[in-house]
C-alpha positions, 0 to 999 in steps of 0.5 A: 500500500502507498506509504504516507508519512506525515511531516507536520511536527518538529518544524522551526521558522525564522524571519529573513530579509526580502531578496536575501538568498537562502544561505548554505548553512540553512539549507544543509544544517540540522536546525535542531537546538538552534532556537533562541540564539539563531532566532528559530521558533519551534512549531508544527504545521499547519500553522501560519506565521502570525498565529505562531508569533502570537502563540509565542508572545512575539506579537500582540493579538492583531484583532485588538484595536490598533494592534494590526498596524503593529504587525505589518512588518511580518508580511514585509519579511520573508519567512523560512520553515525548516525541519529534518525527517527520516525517509525509508530506503527506496526499492525502485519506488517513487517518492513525493513531497505533498504540500496541501496548502502553501501561502503563497510565493514559495521556494522549496529545497530538499537537502540543499537542492531547489525542488520547486517554486510555487505561486498559487495558494489555492492549489497543492504542490506535489513534487517528486523527490525520488532521487533526492531522498537520504536517510536523514533529510533537511526540508526548507520552505522559503516563504517570500514577502508578497510586498517585496514581490510586488515592488519588483513585479512587472505592472503595466501602466494601463492597469494603474487605478484598475487592477490592484497590485496584489492581484499579480499574486494568486492569493486571497484579496482579503489579505490586502484590505480591511473589508473583513475587519483587519485594521489596516489589513493582515497579510497571512503567509506560511504553511496552512495545510498538511505536509507529507511524504508519499512513497508509491508501492509499484503503482498509484492512482493519480486522479479519480474523475468521478461523475454520476447521473440518474437515468430517466425514471430514476430506476437506475443510477450511472457512475462514471470514473475516469481513473488515471495513474502510473506504475505497473506490476505483473497482475495489476488490476484496477477495481471500482466498487460501489457500496450502498448507504448500508455498506452493501456492495451494489456494483463492482468492476475490475480491469487489468492494467496493461504493461504498455502503460507503466508510465501513465495510464487512464481507464474509464469505467461505468457502473449501473446502480439499480433503484438508487436512493435519492439524495435530497436537499435539507428539508425535503428528504434524506441524504443517502450517500453511496461509497465509491472506491477505486483501488489498484491491486497487484495479485489481489493486494491493494497498492493504492485506493481512493474513496469518495461518497456520492448522492444520486440526485437529478438537478435541472435549471429550468429558468435562470437560477431556478432549480428543480431537484428530483422534480421538486422546485427548490428555493435557495434560502441561505447565507454567504460565508466568509473566511473562518478565521482572520489570522490564518488560512488554516482550516478549523473543522470544529468551527466550520461544523458549529457554523453549519449547526447554526445554518441549520438552526436558521432554517437555511438549506444553502450556502454561498462560498464567496469568491473572497473566502478561503479554500474550504476543506474537503471536510466542509463539503462532506458535511454539506453532503450529509446535511443536505446543504446546497453549495453555491461555489465560487472561484476565488476572485472578488470585486473588480478587474484582474490581470489578463496575461497568459501566465496569469490566466494559466494559473487560474485555469489550473486552479479551476481544474483542481477545484472542479475535479476535487469537488464535482462528486459532491451532491451538495455542490449545486453550481459554479460561479466565476467570482464575486462582483468582478464585473459589477465592481468595475461597473461601479468604480470605472463606468464605461471602461473596458473590462480587463481580465474578463476572459478568465470568467467568460472563457477559461472558467466556462470552458473548464466547467463545461469540459470537466463538469458539463452537467452543472450550471456555470454562472459567470459572476455574482451578480451577472445578467441583464441590462447591467451586472446587478440587474435584479430582473434578469440575473442575481443581484446584490442588495445595495438599495439603501445606497443605490436606486435599483429598478425592480429590486422588490421582486428580484430573481435571486438576491445573492447578497443582502447586507445591512450594518449593525453591531453584535450583541452587547457583550461581544461589542464591549469585549472588543471595543471596550466600554469607553469607545463603545459609548463615549461619555460625551456622545448623546445618541442623537443624529443631527444635521451636523452628525457625520455618522449615524453612530459614535465616531469611535465605531468607524474604527471597527467598520469597513466598506463605508459600513455607516452608509449601509445601516438598516432603518434605525429611524423606525426605532427610538433614539438611543441614550446609552449603549444597550439601547444603541445595540438594540436599535441597530440590531432590531432595525437590522432584523426588521429590515431582513424580515420584511425583505425575506418575507417579501421574497418568500411571497415572491409576488405583490399582494395586488397580483397574487396569481402566477409563479413566485418571482424570487428563486432564493435569497442569501444574507450577507455576511454569514460569519465574522473573520475579525471583530467588526461592525458590518453585516454578519449573522455570527460574530467573531466570538461565534455569538449570533447577532440579533438579526440572525434570529429574525432571519431564522423566523423568516426562513421557517419552511411554512411561513405566515406573513402579513403585508401591511400597505393600503390594505393588510394582507395575510399570506401563507408560504410553503417551502416544506416537502409536504402540502399543509392544511389546517385552520388559520386564526387571525386576531387583533391584540390590544397591548394597552387593554391586554386583550384580543379585541377581534378575530376570525378563522379560516380553513387553509390549504397550501401545496408544497412550493406554493405561496398563497394570498390567504385573506385580507383583514378588511373584516376588522374595518378600521382599528387603532395602530397600536393594535398588534396583528396575530395569526397562527395555523394549526393542523387537525390535531391542534398542533401548531404549524406556523405563527406570526405577528406584526405591527401596523405602526412603526416601533418608534410610535408605540408603547409597550407594557412592562411584561413579566416572563414566566420560565421553566427549565427542564433539562435542555429546554425552556418553556416561556409565557408572559402576562402581557405583550413582551417585546423582544425577549432576550435569553442570556446565560451565565456560568460562573461569569462566563457569558459566552458560548450560550446558544438558544434555539430562538432568541430576541422574540416577541410573545403574546399572552396565552402563548407558550413557547419552548426553546431548546438550549443548544450551547456548550454550557451544561450548567449556569443561570439563564435569564429572560427579559423583554426589552421594554420591561425592567423585570427579569426572570432567572432560573438555574440550568443543569443539563 
């Protein structure tokens, strides 16, 4: 069997001046014991330079205010990673060094000999070193400063003001700006994935290009494996085996490997799977996965093996961005993700799974992997397969123009080929996209200017996808289509409707980004801003004609991309006179805005014209997660705490939705994006919070088919009524079980007065049961475990409650004990209870 020796331990790193040649003693001398006097720092990998220096106390945490600037010197130097390792004696075998992630401009040396130069962080490097290995070996990885590279790189004059110099390097754009929150920026560098030595035993699999499809009627699935490899031995065979989700062999094929193809060989195998179980997106069914293993054997002994898991599903795009899966129309309700961690490109699988848990809790079925994000690990896509999360996958480009030189295009093309071959077998992968805002950014910044680098998206990536993955849709860019790139009537659109007038924005085909700015929860905000800067002593909370920003000037230190211009409708809420009320105002306004937009998109058509198909095919909130402490538009903050609008999104994304549309008339809609038809009795009521009583009501039988959005009724029966009243509706099935509920206001919150509600709370194991004596506006649940207020997660939070309702909330966080507190925002009364799981 192929021998894989992990080389992740016993490394050392050292700073070097840019442009210096690596000295002979560095290349040929064992560095062991040289820490300290010679400046070598011990480490293991994956680990990038900044995180190593932080761990060693050599820099302060760059997430702290002002500390990022003090770290700029790190990426202005070269860094060398070095280690020694023992190698087995080779018996006519081939050996390879495999670097899964190098960031980014790297020279690699083995035993003093230059082995390779690597210049793309998104692809691995696998280098044959068969003739260079000794019993003891010295491996040196020289990471070059990207800034030193840019100083001497060829940069055409006609690119000035159009193409950022950092784009000369195939490296994350976010390493050179503050968009995600790094101040002024943080340029990562180093080894960010595993390193190994691979020794090939006679022959190996080089590539397994796997595809699958369902035949008409779904009575049979076809799996095609185009397997390439190298090496030969007498009795060599290639074997393809498919196992069902319960590990039963359902298909198998073997073919001999010819001796004529010893240097390289390619075989294509196609196997049929009878009556395959269908893989469904989250919320529509199960996610059965079949195991496809490709093995090379010599006289029955396995020499190498590649295992992938697939799911049989039929995907058709019947209209732009309108997907039908297994003959069921599926709307995409999700979020656009960012980099998991600001200080490093290293993958954190625990954090990724926590974010997927939160995504599922928010009733989402899809995730957009943004062109500005890092390369996501294989484990992420495996999880998405198991959970039924549909993936909108972008290539790694962001906002504006790109180099159009042939060498740069070739780098991008090879990168795309690697990505497509790596990910195409995943059933969760819905479609490919060339990048984020590349064309739109140029339209905004340089209207009328010819686009430089468009061939990458219009030709190169398109050809790669059509050649290697022809059954999947390729989207040129996000946004793209129509009279202009951001045209909501023809393609996907990014919602900047508070800063731009966008014709047709009310009913777009697809919102790929919906962003408004608000701070995180109070405890997170104080943790990274400090109380003094979060609410300066001389700040009144008022926004006047002389106010430069809609918040304290100090907040601008923690925002980016003109975040103060992307605020939600805070004018609908009371002015803030302290920090808690400011956090509430922005968070509640953000949640209010997202709720209204999402419910409108879910309805998908105006109440004045309720017939016909739903126009909007999906919606993605932006951003999903914070990579740094920042005031911007995310749902999950730097400390993995949900923002207030996270819960508004969760409720707006619930599969069966009741939604009021308050305008010239008041309408009530029912939207069913669950897998099954629903029917039951709808109760519509008016509640007067001043008298603490329901004053009018009616009921109605309701049926809504799966995938439909129906206008159920208007509220004309109530005639005129006070704007202080609260609209309330709920749908129950024949057994009286709640299917969906909603409530809404007729006036803006700034005009309303809310009672001082007292919350009743029972805690039973991992579940809360809550009720209220009066209308409770925005109940916040919080926890405390011996002073630890972080890591508490509640299934729902920041919700309203009416008298007579009983709400159960699961406790999902990491804590197993502590005190839980419930408090309505406008009430002075708190309710506490002891919690033990």
